[in-house]
N, C-alpha and C positions, 0 to 999 in steps of 0.2 A: 271697712276698717278706718279709712281716712276720714270718713264722715263722723264716725264715733270719736276720733281724736279731736276733731274740730268742734264738735257740739256737746260732748259730755265731759264731766269732771272725772278725774281719777278717783279711785276708792281710797279707803283707809285714811291715814293721816295726811296724804297728799291732797285729798279733796277738801279737807278742813283747814289746811295750812294757810297762813297769812300771805303766802307767796304762790297760791294755787294757780293764778293766771299767768304771772310773770315767770314762773319756773315750771310747776307741774310735775316735777320729779322725772327720773329717767324711765322712759317707757320700755327701753330695751332690757334694763335690769328687771323691771316688773314682769315682763314677758318671760325672760329666762328663768327667773326664780319662782314665780307664781303660776306661770303658764297662762297668764291673763294680761293683756295689754294695758288695761285700765286699773290694775291693782296698784297698791302703794309701792313706792320705791323703797325696797328693803334696806338699802345702804345709806339712806339719808339720815344724817345725825342731828338735823335741826329739830329743836323742841320749841314749839310755839309758847311764848310767855303766857302765863295764866291771865285770863281776862282779855287778851288781845283777840279781836274779831278777825275772822278769815277775810282775805282780800276780796273785795267786791269787783265785779266786772266794771271796768272803767269805760265810759263812753261819753262822747260830747253831748251836751244838752240837746234834747229833741228839738228839731226845727231850726237848729243853728246852721247858718250858711257861712262856712269858713272856706275861703278859697286858698289854694296853694300856688305860689309862684313856681314855674317849671324847675328852677334850680333847687328850690326847697323840696319839691316832689322827688327830684332825682336823688337828693341826699337821703330822703326818707326810704327810698328803695334799697339803700345800702344797709339799713338796719336789719338785723336778722329777722326772718319771716315770723318766727314764733313769738316775737315781742313787738313787731311792727304796729299792730293794731292798738296795743296798749300805749306805745309811744305817740302815735298819731292822736289818739283821744286825749292824752295828757297834755300835749302841746296845744291842741285846739282849745281845751278847757282853759289853759293859762292865757292864751291869746284873747279869748272872750272876756276873761276877768280883767284884762288890761284894755278892753274896748277895741281890740283889733279884729278885723274881719278878713285879713289876708295874712297867711304865714309866709314870711320871707326866709331866705337862706340864713340871713343874719340872726333872725329871731330863733330859728331852729338851732343854730350853732350856740346861741346863748343859753339854751336849755340843756345843753350837753352836761352830763354828770361830771363833777370835778375830776374823778378818777380817770375819765377818758379824755380830758381836755388836751393832753399832750400827744394823743395818738393821731395818725393821719386821718383826714376826713375823707 
C-alpha cells in the first residue's frame, strides 16, 4: 500500500489535476467513500481551468550536483514529507538557474512562500 502511494498517481480528477504531486487529494476520504485508496478525492471542489496542463513531476536537472549545507538540510527536514521532494527539487532548480552549486540556509529561507514568511522556521 505504501509503495503504491509513493509510486502511483491517484485516479479520476486527482490524477489529472494541476496539483497532483503537491496535493494529491485526501487518500482517507477516497478510501472511505470509494473503497479504493487511489480513487479521486470525492470532496475536492477544485476545478482545473480549461487548457491548464496537469502538474508535472518536478526534479532537478539530471547530472546536477547541488550540495546542501547542514543547516539548510536540517531546515529541509522540517518541510512536511509529502511535499519535501517537490520543495527540494524546486530549490535546487532555482539555485542552478542562479549559478549556485550549494544550498545555504539563507537561500532556502529566501525561497519561502510569502504566506509562510512570518511563521517560525
